[in-house]
DSSP file (Angstrom, degrees, kcal/mol; ACC not computed):
  #  RESIDUE AA STRUCTURE BP1 BP2  ACC     N-H-->O    O-->H-N    N-H-->O    O-->H-N    TCO  KAPPA ALPHA  PHI   PSI    X-CA   Y-CA   Z-CA
    1    1 A M     >        0   0    0      0, 0.0     4,-2.2     0, 0.0     5,-0.2   0.000 360.0 360.0 360.0 -41.4   -1.0   18.8   -1.3
    2    2 A R  H  >  +     0   0    0      1,-0.2     4,-2.8     2,-0.2     5,-0.2   0.916 360.0  51.8 -59.2 -43.2    2.4   19.7   -2.7
    3    3 A R  H  > S+     0   0    0      1,-0.2     4,-2.4     2,-0.2    -1,-0.2   0.897 108.9  50.9 -59.0 -40.2    4.0   17.9    0.2
    4    4 A T  H  > S+     0   0    0      2,-0.2     4,-2.5     1,-0.2    -1,-0.2   0.901 110.2  49.6 -66.1 -40.1    1.9   14.8   -0.5
    5    5 A M  H  X S+     0   0    0     -4,-2.2     4,-2.8     2,-0.2    -2,-0.2   0.930 111.4  49.3 -64.0 -44.8    3.0   14.9   -4.2
    6    6 A R  H  X S+     0   0    0     -4,-2.8     4,-2.6     1,-0.2    -2,-0.2   0.896 111.0  48.9 -63.9 -39.5    6.6   15.2   -3.2
    7    7 A L  H  X S+     0   0    0     -4,-2.4     4,-2.3     2,-0.2    -1,-0.2   0.913 111.4  49.8 -67.0 -40.1    6.4   12.3   -0.8
    8    8 A A  H  X S+     0   0    0     -4,-2.5     4,-2.3     2,-0.2    -2,-0.2   0.922 112.7  47.6 -64.1 -41.9    4.7   10.2   -3.4
    9    9 A T  H  X S+     0   0    0     -4,-2.8     4,-2.4     1,-0.2    -2,-0.2   0.917 110.8  50.7 -63.1 -42.1    7.4   11.0   -5.9
   10   10 A A  H  X S+     0   0    0     -4,-2.6     4,-3.0     2,-0.2     5,-0.2   0.882 109.8  51.2 -60.6 -40.0   10.1   10.3   -3.4
   11   11 A F  H  X S+     0   0    0     -4,-2.3     4,-1.8     2,-0.2    -2,-0.2   0.927 110.4  48.7 -66.3 -43.2    8.5    6.9   -2.6
   12   12 A V  H  X>S+     0   0    0     -4,-2.3     5,-1.6     2,-0.2     4,-0.5   0.912 114.7  45.5 -60.4 -42.7    8.4    6.0   -6.4
   13   13 A V  H ><5S+     0   0    0     -4,-2.4     3,-1.1     1,-0.2    -2,-0.2   0.930 114.5  46.7 -69.1 -43.7   12.1    7.1   -6.8
   14   14 A S  H 3<5S+     0   0    0     -4,-3.0    -1,-0.2     1,-0.3    -2,-0.2   0.775 105.6  60.5 -73.9 -20.6   13.2    5.2   -3.7
   15   15 A A  H 3<5S-     0   0    0     -4,-1.8    -1,-0.3    -5,-0.2    -2,-0.2   0.665 110.2-123.4 -77.0 -14.0   11.3    2.1   -4.7
   16   16 A G  T <<5 +     0   0    0     -3,-1.1     2,-0.4    -4,-0.5    -3,-0.2   0.739  49.5 164.6  80.1  23.3   13.4    1.9   -7.9
   17   17 A L      < -     0   0    0     -5,-1.6    -1,-0.3     1,-0.1     4,-0.2  -0.620  13.1-177.6 -74.2 130.0   10.4    2.0  -10.3
   18   18 A T     >  +     0   0    0     -2,-0.4     4,-2.4     2,-0.1     5,-0.2   0.581  57.1  87.8-108.0 -13.8   11.7    2.8  -13.7
   19   19 A A  H  > S+     0   0    0      1,-0.2     4,-2.6     2,-0.2     5,-0.2   0.916  89.4  50.1 -57.9 -46.1    8.7    3.0  -15.9
   20   20 A P  H  > S+     0   0    0      0, 0.0     4,-2.0     0, 0.0    -1,-0.2   0.884 109.7  52.1 -59.6 -36.2    8.0    6.7  -15.3
   21   21 A A  H  > S+     0   0    0     -4,-0.2     4,-1.3     2,-0.2    -2,-0.2   0.934 111.5  46.4 -65.1 -43.3   11.6    7.5  -16.1
   22   22 A L  H  < S+     0   0    0     -4,-2.4     3,-0.4     1,-0.2    -1,-0.2   0.919 109.6  54.2 -61.9 -42.8   11.4    5.7  -19.4
   23   23 A A  H >< S+     0   0    0     -4,-2.6     3,-0.7     1,-0.3    -1,-0.2   0.884 113.2  43.1 -61.2 -38.5    8.1    7.3  -20.2
   24   24 A G  H 3< S+     0   0    0     -4,-2.0    -1,-0.3     1,-0.2    -2,-0.2   0.693 118.8  43.6 -78.8 -19.7    9.7   10.8  -19.7
   25   25 A D  T 3< S+     0   0    0     -4,-1.3    59,-0.5    -3,-0.4    60,-0.4   0.032 101.5  80.8-115.6  24.8   12.9    9.9  -21.5
   26   26 A A  S <  S-     0   0    0     -3,-0.7    57,-0.1    -4,-0.1    -4,-0.0  -0.946  81.5-103.4-130.5 151.1   11.5    8.1  -24.5
   27   27 A P    >   -     0   0    0      0, 0.0     3,-1.9     0, 0.0    -2,-0.1  -0.255  40.7-107.0 -62.6 160.2   10.0    9.2  -27.8
   28   28 A S  T 3  S+     0   0    0      1,-0.3    -5,-0.0     3,-0.0    -2,-0.0   0.701 117.3  62.4 -65.7 -17.5    6.2    8.8  -28.0
   29   29 A V  T 3  S+     0   0    0     14,-0.1    15,-0.8    15,-0.0     2,-0.4   0.423  95.7  69.8 -87.1   0.4    6.6    5.8  -30.3
   30   30 A V  E <   +A   43   0A   0     -3,-1.9     2,-0.2    13,-0.2    13,-0.2  -0.953  51.6 150.7-125.1 142.2    8.4    3.7  -27.7
   31   31 A T  E     -A   42   0A   0     11,-2.7    11,-2.6    -2,-0.4     2,-0.3  -0.740  40.2-102.4-142.2-171.5    7.0    2.1  -24.6
   32   32 A T  E     -A   41   0A   0      9,-0.3     2,-0.3    -2,-0.2     9,-0.2  -0.887  25.8-161.8-121.4 161.5    7.8   -1.0  -22.5
   33   33 A N  E     -A   40   0A   0      7,-2.2     7,-2.6    -2,-0.3     2,-0.5  -0.995  19.5-129.3-141.2 138.2    6.0   -4.3  -22.4
   34   34 A D  E     +A   39   0A   0     -2,-0.3     2,-0.2     5,-0.2     5,-0.2  -0.810  42.6 168.4 -88.2 127.6    6.2   -7.1  -19.8
   35   35 A T  E >   -A   38   0A   0      3,-1.4     3,-1.5    -2,-0.5    80,-0.1  -0.714  53.2 -88.0-130.7-179.4    6.8  -10.4  -21.7
   36   36 A A  T 3  S+     0   0    0     78,-0.4     3,-0.1     1,-0.3    79,-0.1   0.724 129.4  46.2 -63.3 -21.0    7.7  -14.0  -21.0
   37   37 A I  T 3  S-     0   0    0      1,-0.4    -1,-0.3     0, 0.0     2,-0.2   0.303 124.3 -96.8-102.4   8.1   11.4  -13.0  -21.2
   38   38 A G  E <  S-A   35   0A   0     -3,-1.5    -3,-1.4     2,-0.0    -1,-0.4  -0.635  70.5 -15.9 109.5-170.2   11.0   -9.9  -19.0
   39   39 A K  E     +A   34   0A   0     -5,-0.2     2,-0.3    -2,-0.2    -5,-0.2  -0.531  67.0 174.6 -73.3 131.7   10.5   -6.2  -19.7
   40   40 A V  E     -A   33   0A   0     -7,-2.6    -7,-2.2    -2,-0.3    88,-0.3  -0.911  36.0 -99.5-132.3 161.8   11.3   -5.2  -23.2
   41   41 A L  E     -A   32   0A   0     86,-3.5     8,-2.5    -2,-0.3     2,-0.3  -0.582  46.1-177.5 -77.2 147.1   11.1   -2.0  -25.3
   42   42 A A  E     -AB  31  48A   0    -11,-2.6   -11,-2.7     6,-0.3     6,-0.2  -0.949  27.6-109.1-142.2 159.5    8.0   -2.0  -27.6
   43   43 A D  E >   -A   30   0A   0      4,-2.5     3,-2.5    -2,-0.3   -13,-0.2  -0.284  53.3 -86.9 -80.3 178.9    6.5    0.3  -30.2
   44   44 A K  T 3  S+     0   0    0    -15,-0.8   -14,-0.1     1,-0.3    -1,-0.1   0.657 130.4  57.9 -66.9 -13.0    3.3    2.1  -29.4
   45   45 A A  T 3  S-     0   0    0    -16,-0.2    -1,-0.3     2,-0.1     3,-0.1   0.412 121.2-107.4 -89.1  -1.1    1.3   -0.9  -30.6
   46   46 A G  S <  S+     0   0    0     -3,-2.5    68,-1.6     1,-0.3     2,-0.4   0.522  70.5 146.0  88.4   5.9    3.1   -3.1  -28.0
   47   47 A M        -     0   0    0     66,-0.2    -4,-2.5    67,-0.1    -1,-0.3  -0.615  55.0-104.0 -81.9 134.9    5.2   -4.9  -30.5
   48   48 A T  B     -B   42   0A   0     67,-0.6    59,-0.3    -2,-0.4     2,-0.3  -0.201  29.1-142.3 -60.4 142.2    8.6   -5.9  -29.3
   49   49 A L        -     0   0    0     -8,-2.5    78,-2.7    78,-0.3     2,-0.3  -0.775  17.9-162.1-102.6 150.4   11.6   -3.9  -30.5
   50   50 A Y  E     -CD 105 126B   0     55,-2.4    55,-2.1    -2,-0.3     2,-0.3  -0.874  11.1-148.6-131.9 159.0   14.9   -5.6  -31.3
   51   51 A T  E     - D   0 125B   0     74,-2.6    74,-2.5    -2,-0.3     2,-0.5  -0.898  18.2-131.8-122.9 159.8   18.6   -4.7  -31.8
   52   52 A F  E >   - D   0 124B   0     51,-0.4     3,-1.9    -2,-0.3    72,-0.2  -0.950   3.6-146.2-118.8 122.6   21.1   -6.4  -34.0
   53   53 A D  T 3  S+     0   0    0     70,-3.1    -1,-0.1    -2,-0.5    71,-0.1   0.787  97.7  59.0 -57.8 -30.0   24.6   -7.4  -32.7
   54   54 A E  T 3  S+     0   0    0     69,-0.2    -1,-0.3     2,-0.1    70,-0.1   0.537  80.1 107.5 -80.0  -6.8   26.2   -6.8  -36.1
   55   55 A D  S <  S-     0   0    0     -3,-1.9     2,-0.2    48,-0.1     5,-0.1  -0.523  71.5-126.6 -71.5 137.7   25.1   -3.1  -36.2
   56   56 A P    >   -     0   0    0      0, 0.0     3,-2.5     0, 0.0    -2,-0.1  -0.559  44.9 -81.9 -75.6 149.5   27.9   -0.6  -35.7
   57   57 A R  T 3  S+     0   0    0      1,-0.3    45,-0.2    -2,-0.2    44,-0.1  -0.316 118.8   8.6 -54.6 124.7   27.2    1.9  -32.9
   58   58 A G  T 3  S+     0   0    0     43,-3.0     2,-0.3     1,-0.2    -1,-0.3   0.577 121.8  78.7  81.1   9.8   25.1    4.7  -34.4
   59   59 A G    <   -     0   0    0     -3,-2.5     2,-0.4    42,-0.3    -1,-0.2  -0.932  67.6-128.9-144.3 168.6   24.5    2.8  -37.7
   60   60 A S        +     0   0    0     -2,-0.3    31,-0.3    29,-0.2    -5,-0.1  -0.961  15.5 179.0-123.8 136.3   22.5    0.0  -39.3
   61   61 A S        +     0   0    0     -2,-0.4     2,-0.9    -9,-0.1     5,-0.1   0.267  59.9 101.5-112.2   9.5   23.8   -2.9  -41.4
   62   62 A C        +     0   0    0      4,-0.1     2,-0.2     3,-0.0    -1,-0.0  -0.821  49.9 144.0 -98.9  97.0   20.3   -4.4  -41.9
   63   63 A L    >   +     0   0    0     -2,-0.9     3,-1.5     4,-0.0     4,-0.3  -0.753  47.6   2.8-127.1 171.0   19.3   -3.4  -45.4
   64   64 A G  T 3> S+     0   0    0      1,-0.3     4,-1.0    -2,-0.2     3,-0.1  -0.270 132.5   4.8  56.8-123.1   17.4   -4.9  -48.3
   65   65 A K  H 3> S+     0   0    0      1,-0.2     4,-1.7     2,-0.2     3,-0.4   0.867 131.9  58.5 -62.9 -38.5   15.9   -8.4  -47.5
   66   66 A C  H <> S+     0   0    0     -3,-1.5     4,-2.7     1,-0.2     3,-0.4   0.938 104.9  49.1 -57.7 -48.7   17.1   -8.0  -43.9
   67   67 A A  H  4 S+     0   0    0     -4,-0.3    -1,-0.2     1,-0.2    -2,-0.2   0.697 105.8  58.7 -68.6 -18.8   15.0   -4.8  -43.5
   68   68 A E  H  < S+     0   0    0     -4,-1.0    -1,-0.2    -3,-0.4    -2,-0.2   0.889 115.0  35.1 -72.4 -37.5   12.0   -6.5  -44.9
   69   69 A N  H  < S+     0   0    0     -4,-1.7    39,-2.4    -3,-0.4    40,-0.3   0.795 131.1  33.5 -81.6 -31.5   12.2   -9.1  -42.2
   70   70 A W  S  < S-     0   0    0     -4,-2.7    -1,-0.3    37,-0.2    37,-0.2  -0.733  85.4-160.3-122.9  78.0   13.4   -6.6  -39.5
   71   71 A P        -     0   0    0      0, 0.0    35,-2.7     0, 0.0    -3,-0.1  -0.348  22.8-114.7 -63.3 137.7   11.7   -3.3  -40.4
   72   72 A P  B     -E  105   0B   0      0, 0.0     2,-1.1     0, 0.0    33,-0.3  -0.413  23.8-113.2 -66.7 145.9   13.4   -0.3  -38.8
   73   73 A L        -     0   0    0     31,-2.6    24,-2.8    24,-0.3    31,-0.2  -0.742  45.4-140.5 -79.4 103.8   11.5    1.7  -36.2
   74   74 A K  B     -F   96   0C   0     -2,-1.1     2,-0.4    22,-0.2    22,-0.3  -0.371  10.3-147.1 -74.8 144.5   11.1    4.9  -38.3
   75   75 A A        -     0   0    0     20,-2.4    20,-0.3    13,-0.2     2,-0.1  -0.892  19.8-124.1-106.3 138.3   11.5    8.3  -36.9
   76   76 A S    >   -     0   0    0     -2,-0.4     3,-1.5     1,-0.1    20,-0.0  -0.398  25.0-109.1 -79.8 162.4    9.4   11.1  -38.4
   77   77 A G  T 3  S+     0   0    0      1,-0.3    -1,-0.1    -2,-0.1    -2,-0.0   0.668 113.2  56.6 -64.2 -19.3   11.0   14.3  -39.7
   78   78 A N  T 3  S+     0   0    0      2,-0.0     2,-0.3     0, 0.0    -1,-0.3   0.168  91.6  88.5-103.6  18.2    9.7   16.5  -36.8
   79   79 A T    <   -     0   0    0     -3,-1.5    -4,-0.0   -52,-0.0     3,-0.0  -0.758  51.4-173.3-112.1 162.9   11.3   14.5  -33.9
   80   80 A G        -     0   0    0     -2,-0.3    -4,-0.1     1,-0.1     5,-0.1  -0.881  40.4 -51.5-143.9 175.0   14.7   14.7  -32.3
   81   81 A P        -     0   0    0      0, 0.0     2,-0.4     0, 0.0     5,-0.2  -0.115  44.7-169.1 -52.5 143.3   16.7   12.9  -29.7
   82   82 A V  B >   -G   85   0C   0      3,-2.2     3,-2.4   -57,-0.1     2,-0.1  -0.922  53.6 -59.3-138.9 108.3   15.2   12.1  -26.3
   83   83 A G  T 3  S-     0   0    0     -2,-0.4   -57,-0.1     1,-0.3   -61,-0.0  -0.336 124.9  -5.7  57.9-123.6   17.4   10.9  -23.4
   84   84 A D  T 3  S+     0   0    0    -59,-0.5    16,-3.0    -2,-0.1     2,-0.5   0.429 118.6  95.4 -82.0   2.3   19.0    7.6  -24.5
   85   85 A F  E <   +GH  82  99C   0     -3,-2.4    -3,-2.2   -60,-0.4     2,-0.2  -0.825  51.2 167.1 -97.3 127.8   17.0    7.6  -27.7
   86   86 A T  E     - H   0  98C   0     12,-2.1    12,-2.6    -2,-0.5     2,-0.5  -0.780  31.2-118.7-128.6 174.9   18.7    9.1  -30.8
   87   87 A I  E     - H   0  97C   0     -2,-0.2     2,-0.3    10,-0.2    10,-0.2  -0.971  23.9-168.9-119.6 129.1   17.9    9.1  -34.5
   88   88 A I  E     - H   0  96C   0      8,-3.0     8,-2.7    -2,-0.5     2,-0.6  -0.797  20.2-130.7-110.0 160.3   20.3    7.6  -37.1
   89   89 A T  E     - H   0  95C   0     -2,-0.3     6,-0.2   -31,-0.3   -29,-0.2  -0.952  26.7-142.2-111.4 118.9   20.1    8.0  -40.8
   90   90 A R    >   -     0   0    0      4,-2.6     3,-1.6    -2,-0.6   -29,-0.1  -0.158  26.6-105.0 -71.0 166.4   20.3    4.7  -42.6
   91   91 A Q  T 3  S+     0   0    0    -31,-0.3    -1,-0.1     1,-0.3   -28,-0.0   0.796 123.7  57.4 -61.9 -29.9   22.2    4.1  -45.9
   92   92 A D  T 3  S-     0   0    0      2,-0.1    -1,-0.3     1,-0.0     3,-0.1   0.415 121.8-109.0 -84.9   3.8   18.7    3.9  -47.6
   93   93 A G  S <  S+     0   0    0     -3,-1.6     2,-0.3     1,-0.3    -2,-0.1   0.360  72.9 138.1  88.5  -5.2   17.9    7.4  -46.3
   94   94 A I        -     0   0    0     -5,-0.1    -4,-2.6     1,-0.0     2,-0.5  -0.558  53.5-130.2 -74.0 133.3   15.3    6.3  -43.6
   95   95 A A  E     - H   0  89C   0    -20,-0.3   -20,-2.4    -2,-0.3     2,-0.4  -0.761  34.0-172.3 -81.7 127.7   15.5    8.0  -40.3
   96   96 A Q  E     -FH  74  88C   0     -8,-2.7    -8,-3.0    -2,-0.5   -22,-0.2  -0.967  22.9-118.3-130.4 137.7   15.5    5.3  -37.6
   97   97 A W  E     - H   0  87C   0    -24,-2.8     7,-2.7    -2,-0.4     2,-0.3  -0.481  29.8-169.0 -69.1 142.5   15.3    5.3  -33.8
   98   98 A A  E     -IH 103  86C   0    -12,-2.6   -12,-2.1     5,-0.3     2,-0.5  -0.956  13.9-146.0-132.2 150.4   18.2    4.0  -31.8
   99   99 A Y  E >  S-IH 102  85C   0      3,-2.7     3,-1.8    -2,-0.3   -14,-0.2  -0.978  84.7 -16.8-120.4 116.8   18.5    3.2  -28.1
  100  100 A K  T 3  S-     0   0    0    -16,-3.0    -1,-0.1    -2,-0.5   -15,-0.1   0.870 132.7 -50.1  52.8  40.3   21.9    3.8  -26.5
  101  101 A G  T 3  S+     0   0    0    -17,-0.4   -43,-3.0     1,-0.2   -42,-0.3   0.278 115.6 113.6  87.4  -9.3   23.3    3.8  -30.0
  102  102 A K  E <   -I   99   0C   0     -3,-1.8    -3,-2.7   -45,-0.2    -1,-0.2  -0.857  68.7-121.7-103.8 121.3   21.7    0.6  -31.2
  103  103 A P  E     -I   98   0C   0      0, 0.0     2,-0.4     0, 0.0   -51,-0.4  -0.189  26.3-128.5 -58.0 149.0   19.1    0.9  -34.0
  104  104 A L        +     0   0    0     -7,-2.7   -31,-2.6   -31,-0.2     2,-0.3  -0.840  29.0 177.2-105.1 138.2   15.7   -0.5  -33.1
  105  105 A Y  B     -CE  50  72B   0    -55,-2.1   -55,-2.4    -2,-0.4     2,-0.2  -0.876  22.9-135.3-131.6 161.4   13.7   -2.9  -35.3
  106  106 A L        -     0   0    0    -35,-2.7     2,-0.4    -2,-0.3   -57,-0.1  -0.652  23.6-128.4-103.3 171.4   10.5   -4.9  -35.4
  107  107 A W    >   -     0   0    0    -59,-0.3     3,-1.7    -2,-0.2   -37,-0.2  -0.992   3.9-145.1-127.3 122.8   10.3   -8.5  -36.4
  108  108 A V  T 3  S+     0   0    0    -39,-2.4   -38,-0.1    -2,-0.4    -1,-0.1   0.713  96.7  61.2 -60.3 -23.2    7.8   -9.6  -39.0
  109  109 A R  T 3  S+     0   0    0    -40,-0.3     2,-0.6     2,-0.0    -1,-0.3   0.577  80.8  92.8 -86.8  -9.0    7.1  -13.0  -37.4
  110  110 A D    <   +     0   0    0     -3,-1.7    -3,-0.1     1,-0.2     4,-0.0  -0.769  51.1 174.7 -79.2 124.7    5.8  -11.4  -34.1
  111  111 A K        +     0   0    0     -2,-0.6    -1,-0.2     1,-0.2   -64,-0.0   0.617  56.0  36.0-107.4 -16.4    2.1  -11.2  -34.7
  112  112 A A  S >  S-     0   0    0    -66,-0.1     3,-2.1     0, 0.0    -1,-0.2  -0.973  93.0 -84.5-138.7 152.0    0.8   -9.9  -31.4
  113  113 A P  T 3  S+     0   0    0      0, 0.0   -66,-0.2     0, 0.0   -67,-0.1  -0.223 113.8  25.9 -53.0 140.6    1.9   -7.5  -28.7
  114  114 A G  T 3  S+     0   0    0    -68,-1.6   -78,-0.4     1,-0.3     2,-0.1   0.248  85.8 131.7  91.4 -13.5    4.3   -9.1  -26.2
  115  115 A E    <   -     0   0    0     -3,-2.1   -67,-0.6     1,-0.1    -1,-0.3  -0.494  31.2-177.6 -72.0 144.3    5.6  -11.8  -28.6
  116  116 A T    >   +     0   0    0     -2,-0.1     3,-1.7    -3,-0.1    10,-0.1  -0.189  30.2 137.9-133.3  40.7    9.4  -12.1  -28.6
  117  117 A S  T 3  S+     0   0    0      1,-0.3    -1,-0.1   -10,-0.1    -2,-0.0   0.682  70.1  60.3 -64.6 -17.0   10.1  -14.8  -31.2
  118  118 A G  T >  S+     0   0    0     -3,-0.1     3,-1.9   -11,-0.1     2,-0.3   0.600  73.8 114.9 -86.3  -9.1   13.0  -12.8  -32.6
  119  119 A D  T <  S+     0   0    0     -3,-1.7     6,-0.2     1,-0.3     3,-0.1  -0.454  89.0   7.5 -66.0 118.8   15.0  -12.9  -29.4
  120  120 A G  T 3  S+     0   0    0      4,-2.9     2,-0.7    -2,-0.3    -1,-0.3   0.478  87.9 141.7  88.3   2.2   18.1  -14.9  -30.0
  121  121 A V  S X  S-     0   0    0     -3,-1.9     3,-2.2     3,-0.3    -1,-0.3  -0.711  83.8 -44.9 -78.4 112.7   17.6  -15.3  -33.8
  122  122 A R  T 3  S-     0   0    0     -2,-0.7    -1,-0.2     1,-0.3     3,-0.1   0.753 126.6 -27.5  32.0  60.2   21.1  -15.0  -35.4
  123  123 A G  T 3  S+     0   0    0      1,-0.3   -70,-3.1    -3,-0.2     2,-0.4   0.487 106.9 127.2  91.4   2.8   22.4  -12.0  -33.5
  124  124 A W  E <   -D   52   0B   0     -3,-2.2    -4,-2.9   -72,-0.2     2,-0.4  -0.804  34.3-176.0 -98.8 138.8   19.0  -10.4  -32.8
  125  125 A Q  E     -D   51   0B   0    -74,-2.5   -74,-2.6    -2,-0.4     2,-0.2  -0.984  32.9-110.4-132.2 140.9   18.1   -9.4  -29.2
  126  126 A A  E     -D   50   0B   0     -2,-0.4     2,-0.3   -76,-0.2   -76,-0.3  -0.512  45.4-113.3 -62.7 133.7   14.9   -8.0  -27.7
  127  127 A A        -     0   0    0    -78,-2.7   -86,-3.5   -86,-0.2   -78,-0.3  -0.564  34.8-159.3 -75.0 127.0   15.7   -4.4  -26.7
  128  128 A R              0   0    0     -2,-0.3   -88,-0.2   -88,-0.3   -96,-0.0  -0.900 360.0 360.0-114.1 140.0   15.6   -4.0  -22.9
  129  129 A P              0   0    0      0, 0.0   -89,-0.1     0, 0.0    -1,-0.1   0.527 360.0 360.0 -68.3 360.0   15.2   -0.8  -21.0
């Protein structure tokens, strides 16, 4: 049985399937979703996550009204970095998840899982694994 499991694992790795790697290297609040623009990072409800081109690496410049329209993906106090996912502390004191140094946000105009209406809006991009 172990040999069969190793062979199956080798097949998955050699086939280049990345979903299992993301699942193992992502916080429980992040998943992926197949959308009209391709595979994107999503929150656990399936809502697309975004990054902002104007954010400095490891920091957020989206505060006030911006954060009302683009809510940060909050990290709870009992979580820590996982693989490419880290936690930044925003100027407003909120702990926020980041992927490869870029803070992650939701977009209030996306109303259903898989929507990507924020992609390409004034410096906002759907986060891709």
